[in-house]
Backbone as CSV, one residue per row, in Angstrom:
resi,resn,N_x,N_y,N_z,CA_x,CA_y,CA_z,C_x,C_y,C_z
1,MET,43.781,-51.233,55.946,43.294,-51.831,57.515,42.096,-52.442,57.140
2,LYS,41.748,-53.524,57.948,40.451,-54.132,57.968,39.494,-53.766,58.769
3,ILE,38.105,-53.734,58.371,37.103,-53.275,59.074,36.995,-54.349,60.250
4,ASP,37.006,-53.650,61.701,37.128,-54.632,62.744,36.147,-53.668,63.821
5,LYS,36.036,-54.343,65.102,35.559,-53.369,66.276,36.483,-52.253,66.322
6,ASP,35.878,-50.994,66.546,36.669,-50.014,66.760,37.321,-49.211,65.844
7,THR,36.782,-49.753,64.361,37.407,-48.734,63.298,36.430,-47.912,62.979
8,VAL,36.836,-46.751,62.252,35.798,-45.729,61.403,35.923,-45.926,60.162
9,VAL,34.503,-46.431,59.526,34.341,-46.819,58.006,33.646,-45.719,57.642
10,THR,34.451,-45.370,56.480,33.683,-44.149,55.692,33.179,-44.829,54.315
11,LEU,32.030,-44.610,54.030,31.235,-45.334,52.901,30.369,-44.323,52.051
12,ARG,30.255,-44.633,50.861,29.438,-43.960,50.038,28.228,-45.111,50.005
13,TYR,26.848,-44.612,49.953,25.640,-45.565,49.786,24.590,-45.119,48.814
14,LYS,23.934,-45.801,48.307,22.642,-45.640,47.811,21.545,-46.623,48.341
15,VAL,20.397,-46.211,48.629,19.517,-47.042,49.142,18.209,-47.045,48.046
16,SER,17.748,-48.203,47.599,16.826,-48.561,46.585,15.871,-49.350,47.206
17,ASP,14.673,-49.416,46.636,13.608,-50.374,47.035,13.788,-51.704,46.461
18,ALA,13.099,-52.904,46.680,13.345,-54.201,46.273,13.357,-54.192,44.780
19,GLN,12.684,-53.226,44.001,12.517,-53.155,42.635,13.491,-52.579,41.980
20,GLY,14.546,-52.078,42.799,15.562,-51.135,42.377,15.360,-49.741,41.914
21,LYS,14.460,-48.866,42.513,13.989,-47.727,42.294,14.928,-46.979,43.612
22,LEU,15.511,-46.109,43.126,16.502,-45.204,44.020,15.608,-44.319,45.035
23,ILE,15.851,-44.628,46.287,15.051,-43.948,47.456,16.060,-42.630,47.839
24,GLU,17.296,-42.874,48.019,18.182,-42.002,48.552,19.735,-42.305,48.196
25,GLU,20.500,-41.349,47.875,21.848,-41.418,47.468,22.533,-40.339,48.258
26,ALA,23.506,-40.943,49.051,24.366,-40.046,49.783,25.182,-38.897,49.098
27,LYS,25.023,-37.766,49.201,25.795,-36.707,48.549,27.479,-36.595,49.102
28,GLU,27.539,-36.884,50.249,28.761,-36.928,50.915,28.711,-38.397,51.663
29,PRO,30.183,-38.849,51.770,30.534,-39.940,52.308,29.870,-40.106,53.690
30,MET,29.459,-40.982,54.353,28.994,-41.201,55.749,30.233,-41.977,56.323
31,ALA,30.261,-41.752,57.684,31.408,-42.294,58.579,30.702,-42.956,59.715
32,TYR,30.845,-44.102,60.203,30.246,-44.655,61.524,31.468,-45.300,61.935
33,LEU,31.221,-45.703,63.577,31.960,-46.444,64.287,31.572,-47.790,64.214
34,HIS,32.664,-48.691,63.939,32.275,-49.933,63.533,32.303,-50.944,64.909
35,GLY,31.291,-51.882,65.042,31.669,-52.786,66.344,30.355,-52.839,67.266
36,GLY,29.145,-52.718,66.703,27.884,-53.129,67.312,27.423,-51.871,68.464
37,TYR,27.768,-50.606,67.964,27.472,-49.362,68.540,25.967,-48.822,68.080
38,GLY,25.483,-49.651,67.357,24.049,-49.067,66.613,24.039,-48.031,65.898
39,ASN,25.322,-47.664,65.270,25.505,-46.531,64.170,25.197,-46.805,62.989
40,THR,24.735,-48.135,62.616,24.383,-48.515,61.363,23.582,-49.848,61.493
41,LEU,23.055,-50.232,60.444,21.992,-51.618,60.605,23.070,-52.645,60.986
42,PRO,22.568,-53.712,61.937,23.524,-54.823,62.219,23.908,-55.708,60.916
43,LYS,22.820,-55.656,59.810,23.387,-56.462,58.507,24.509,-55.901,57.696
44,ILE,24.406,-54.571,57.814,25.455,-53.722,57.198,26.740,-54.110,57.751
45,GLU,26.969,-53.962,59.052,27.990,-54.149,59.805,28.778,-55.578,59.458
46,GLU,27.682,-56.648,59.421,27.998,-57.887,59.485,28.683,-58.146,58.005
47,ALA,28.150,-57.447,57.040,28.345,-57.625,55.371,30.068,-57.042,55.321
48,LEU,30.238,-55.945,56.253,31.356,-55.217,56.089,32.532,-55.717,56.830
49,ASP,32.125,-56.294,58.011,33.066,-56.930,58.836,34.429,-57.586,58.152
50,GLY,35.663,-57.246,58.452,36.659,-57.999,57.687,37.281,-57.428,56.439
51,GLN,36.306,-56.606,55.938,36.715,-56.003,54.521,37.743,-54.806,54.728
52,GLU,38.031,-54.263,53.526,39.105,-52.994,53.617,38.535,-52.103,52.561
53,ALA,39.332,-50.909,52.444,38.943,-49.840,51.748,38.696,-50.283,49.997
54,GLY,37.882,-49.769,49.547,37.540,-50.193,48.088,36.560,-51.366,47.914
55,TYR,36.303,-51.915,49.032,35.249,-52.905,48.988,33.900,-52.358,48.695
56,GLN,33.351,-53.248,47.543,32.053,-52.801,47.239,30.819,-53.924,47.386
57,THR,29.449,-53.766,47.704,28.574,-54.831,47.954,27.322,-54.205,47.755
58,THR,26.328,-54.889,47.363,24.768,-54.598,47.483,24.504,-55.530,48.215
59,LEU,23.431,-55.106,49.239,22.837,-55.964,49.981,21.401,-55.831,49.924
60,ALA,20.645,-56.837,49.705,19.027,-56.839,49.747,18.486,-57.385,51.231
61,LEU,18.085,-56.537,51.892,17.573,-56.625,53.220,16.030,-56.651,53.405
62,ALA,15.544,-57.597,53.987,14.185,-57.656,54.236,13.787,-56.704,55.154
63,ALA,12.748,-56.171,55.117,12.215,-54.851,56.132,12.405,-55.216,57.596
64,ALA,12.512,-56.452,58.154,12.786,-56.679,59.479,14.232,-56.485,59.598
65,ASP,15.184,-56.578,58.853,16.589,-56.451,58.925,16.826,-55.000,58.511
66,ALA,16.017,-54.253,58.036,16.263,-52.710,57.686,15.630,-52.043,58.625
67,PHE,14.739,-51.276,58.615,13.818,-50.443,59.299,12.591,-50.918,60.005
68,GLY,12.681,-52.419,59.895,11.557,-52.891,60.817,10.295,-53.046,60.194
69,VAL,9.400,-53.900,60.722,8.036,-54.055,59.899,7.375,-52.898,60.578
70,ARG,6.095,-52.404,59.633,5.330,-51.308,60.410,4.699,-51.784,61.549
71,ASP,4.384,-50.839,62.372,3.802,-50.992,63.761,2.729,-50.098,63.669
72,GLU,1.298,-50.757,63.468,0.149,-49.819,63.014,-0.219,-49.207,64.580
73,THR,0.284,-49.484,65.702,0.146,-48.888,66.957,0.710,-47.672,67.199
74,LEU,1.695,-47.263,66.058,2.193,-46.179,66.164,1.716,-45.127,65.057
75,VAL,0.615,-45.526,64.643,-0.279,-44.443,63.746,-1.348,-44.043,64.792
76,GLN,-1.308,-42.793,64.988,-2.326,-41.993,65.896,-2.639,-40.853,65.294
77,THR,-3.958,-40.390,65.998,-4.562,-39.074,65.570,-4.826,-38.373,66.773
78,ILE,-4.510,-37.053,66.516,-4.986,-35.972,67.663,-5.890,-35.029,67.053
79,ALA,-6.379,-34.319,68.119,-7.243,-33.076,67.775,-6.573,-31.961,67.454
80,LYS,-6.884,-31.307,66.203,-6.213,-30.213,65.718,-5.797,-29.107,66.684
81,LYS,-6.911,-28.913,67.665,-6.634,-27.990,68.518,-5.680,-28.328,69.569
82,ASP,-5.146,-29.444,69.685,-3.910,-29.960,70.534,-2.674,-29.792,69.602
83,PHE,-2.802,-29.426,68.484,-1.739,-29.529,67.605,-1.054,-28.294,67.560
84,PRO,0.526,-28.049,67.533,1.243,-26.993,67.687,0.901,-26.307,66.160
85,ALA,0.853,-24.732,66.157,0.653,-24.007,65.104,1.880,-24.120,64.088
86,GLY,1.637,-24.183,62.983,2.682,-24.034,61.978,3.369,-25.288,61.588
87,VAL,2.885,-26.576,62.215,3.442,-27.524,61.661,2.631,-28.107,60.566
88,LYS,3.134,-28.573,59.223,2.451,-29.026,58.333,2.565,-30.550,57.972
89,VAL,1.692,-30.970,56.961,2.039,-32.491,56.541,3.230,-32.616,56.236
90,GLY,3.878,-33.707,56.597,5.127,-34.024,56.197,6.342,-33.435,57.634
91,GLY,5.610,-32.566,58.210,6.542,-32.249,59.316,6.821,-33.344,60.329
92,GLN,7.453,-33.114,61.489,7.541,-33.951,62.470,7.424,-33.514,63.868
93,LEU,6.962,-34.271,64.863,6.545,-33.742,66.308,7.341,-34.977,67.052
94,GLN,8.020,-34.383,68.165,8.235,-35.527,69.276,6.818,-35.652,69.851
95,GLY,6.989,-37.171,70.319,5.698,-37.531,70.926,6.176,-38.940,71.544
96,ARG,5.184,-39.463,72.249,5.553,-40.813,72.963,4.812,-42.074,72.665
97,THR,5.113,-43.295,72.558,4.538,-44.369,72.407,3.655,-44.715,73.363
98,PRO,2.601,-45.653,73.222,1.966,-45.868,74.466,2.789,-46.386,75.719
99,GLU,4.070,-47.119,75.197,4.863,-47.436,76.282,5.532,-46.406,77.000
100,GLY,5.442,-45.300,76.349,6.219,-44.069,76.963,7.654,-43.782,76.583
101,GLN,7.853,-44.567,75.294,9.187,-44.287,74.633,8.937,-43.031,73.685
102,GLU,9.938,-42.065,73.733,10.026,-41.054,72.850,10.469,-41.218,71.461
103,ILE,9.525,-40.929,70.538,9.853,-41.054,69.136,9.305,-39.759,68.287
104,ALA,9.962,-39.694,67.076,9.451,-38.661,65.949,8.289,-39.167,65.310
105,PHE,7.166,-38.311,65.329,5.873,-38.597,64.595,5.978,-37.861,63.396
106,THR,5.518,-38.446,62.195,5.657,-37.771,60.820,4.027,-37.308,60.811
107,VAL,3.618,-36.075,60.377,2.320,-35.685,59.999,2.025,-36.139,58.658
108,MET,1.168,-37.117,58.625,0.579,-37.816,57.414,-0.577,-36.879,56.757
109,LYS,-1.477,-36.612,57.503,-2.478,-35.679,56.900,-3.233,-35.103,57.925
110,ILE,-4.057,-34.105,57.495,-4.830,-33.170,58.310,-6.309,-33.096,57.690
111,LYS,-7.115,-33.772,58.221,-8.696,-33.833,57.767,-9.611,-33.305,58.728
112,GLY,-10.309,-32.276,58.493,-10.963,-31.640,59.257,-10.234,-31.097,60.567
113,ASP,-11.036,-31.627,61.927,-10.386,-31.315,63.067,-9.520,-32.262,63.691
114,THR,-8.838,-33.385,62.750,-8.169,-34.569,63.225,-6.939,-34.490,62.340
115,VAL,-5.717,-34.731,63.151,-4.437,-34.640,62.501,-3.993,-36.278,62.582
116,PHE,-3.505,-36.649,61.495,-2.924,-38.201,61.446,-1.488,-38.172,61.643
117,LEU,-1.042,-38.987,62.577,0.576,-38.935,62.710,0.903,-40.566,62.570
118,ASP,2.220,-40.669,62.374,2.803,-41.940,62.029,4.118,-42.100,62.567
119,GLY,4.398,-42.782,63.691,5.655,-43.001,64.376,6.501,-44.038,63.671
120,ASN,6.316,-44.545,62.592,7.112,-45.557,62.084,8.096,-44.941,61.045
121,HIS,9.238,-45.361,61.161,10.379,-44.961,60.188,9.777,-44.717,58.854
122,PRO,9.943,-43.748,58.005,9.431,-43.606,56.505,9.671,-45.156,55.686
123,TRP,10.792,-45.716,56.073,11.227,-46.956,55.202,10.662,-48.023,55.957
124,ALA,9.899,-48.237,57.061,9.428,-49.249,57.972,8.548,-50.138,56.889
125,GLY,8.761,-51.405,56.863,7.921,-52.280,55.992,8.465,-52.398,54.735
126,LYS,9.530,-51.702,54.357,10.062,-52.024,52.903,11.214,-52.769,53.067
127,ASP,11.256,-53.747,52.047,12.571,-54.495,51.566,13.530,-53.484,50.829
128,LEU,14.754,-53.454,51.313,15.598,-52.293,50.949,16.835,-53.088,50.285
129,ARG,17.310,-52.310,49.234,18.710,-52.669,48.676,19.692,-51.528,48.982
130,PHE,20.499,-51.886,49.611,21.863,-50.933,49.839,23.188,-51.260,49.194
131,SER,23.584,-50.227,48.233,24.735,-50.207,47.656,25.751,-49.573,48.500
132,LEU,26.884,-50.325,48.869,27.778,-49.794,49.606,29.139,-49.820,48.979
133,LYS,29.862,-48.677,49.152,31.522,-48.504,48.791,32.265,-48.183,49.887
134,VAL,33.119,-48.969,50.253,33.844,-48.471,51.474,35.323,-47.494,51.039
135,THR,35.267,-46.291,51.472,36.083,-45.478,50.787,37.498,-45.282,51.645
136,GLU,37.126,-45.656,52.985,38.352,-45.348,54.101,37.919,-46.120,55.178
137,VAL,38.947,-46.653,55.973,38.888,-47.430,57.331,40.228,-46.981,58.209
138,ARG,39.851,-46.430,59.241,40.896,-45.819,60.116,40.659,-46.604,61.662
139,ALA,41.528,-46.501,62.404,41.398,-46.781,63.877,40.475,-45.556,64.280
140,ALA,39.688,-46.048,65.340,38.938,-44.810,66.008,39.814,-44.242,67.027
141,SER,39.475,-43.126,67.577,40.101,-42.397,68.734,39.442,-42.990,70.053
142,SER,40.476,-42.810,71.116,39.733,-43.347,72.141,38.500,-42.571,72.527
143,GLU,38.448,-41.364,72.121,37.354,-40.472,72.455,36.170,-40.783,71.553
144,GLU,36.242,-41.305,70.528,35.266,-41.768,69.555,34.719,-43.086,70.323
145,ILE,35.561,-44.000,70.703,35.204,-45.305,71.363,34.306,-44.890,72.446
146,GLN,34.686,-43.984,73.274,34.116,-43.600,74.514,32.773,-42.965,74.357
147,HIS,32.712,-42.153,73.397,31.269,-41.592,72.968,30.519,-42.442,71.790
148,LYS,31.043,-43.497,71.501,30.234,-44.611,70.702,29.847,-43.932,69.268
149,HIS,30.548,-42.819,68.904,30.198,-42.489,67.467,31.543,-41.746,66.834
150,VAL,31.340,-41.408,65.541,32.518,-40.787,64.948,32.443,-39.180,65.255
151,HIS,33.564,-38.442,65.168,33.592,-37.104,65.393,34.386,-36.680,64.092
152,GLY,34.215,-35.307,63.907,35.008,-34.853,62.733,34.591,-34.851,61.456
153,ALA,35.040,-34.733,60.406,34.499,-34.754,58.984,33.718,-36.079,58.702
154,HIS,32.532,-35.692,58.336,31.288,-36.712,58.010,30.698,-37.398,59.248
155,GLY,31.256,-37.231,60.487,30.663,-37.714,61.510,29.935,-36.769,62.407
156,HIS,29.770,-37.037,63.649,29.178,-36.083,64.567,30.006,-34.964,65.159
157,HIS,29.522,-33.827,65.248,30.234,-32.649,65.852,29.589,-32.264,67.131
158,HIS,30.463,-31.742,67.830,30.090,-31.393,69.199,29.924,-29.765,69.295
């Protein structure tokens, strides 16, 4: 079966930086609903469109096509007294951007009475290389299409 809109694609992937240093390797295959639902990066969907199980590729994506360029307005500081107890460097807090959009902030450092937060994706601003191998392609169920994501093994569970 060819990868097309409303197919479920299962793949193994590795993510490396532009120099080829491994950043993440999936231990389990990942499944996503293909067809512009925002379940994976648009450039990955573009590269896999029309392919079949067994297809392998490596994509080099500029930061803008991967997790975006860094946005320094998402780097914020808050007073330690306003900070929830028990959150440590590397932890995440839900917060809002100046425009009111809800995002996860990562605690970068705590210095004196100030906590430094970063709302950028950890890979924002990085050119990345994605090594992909399609292991399975199947038709999506009507429920998956309605919910705009995969259910069951390697997908989303309710």
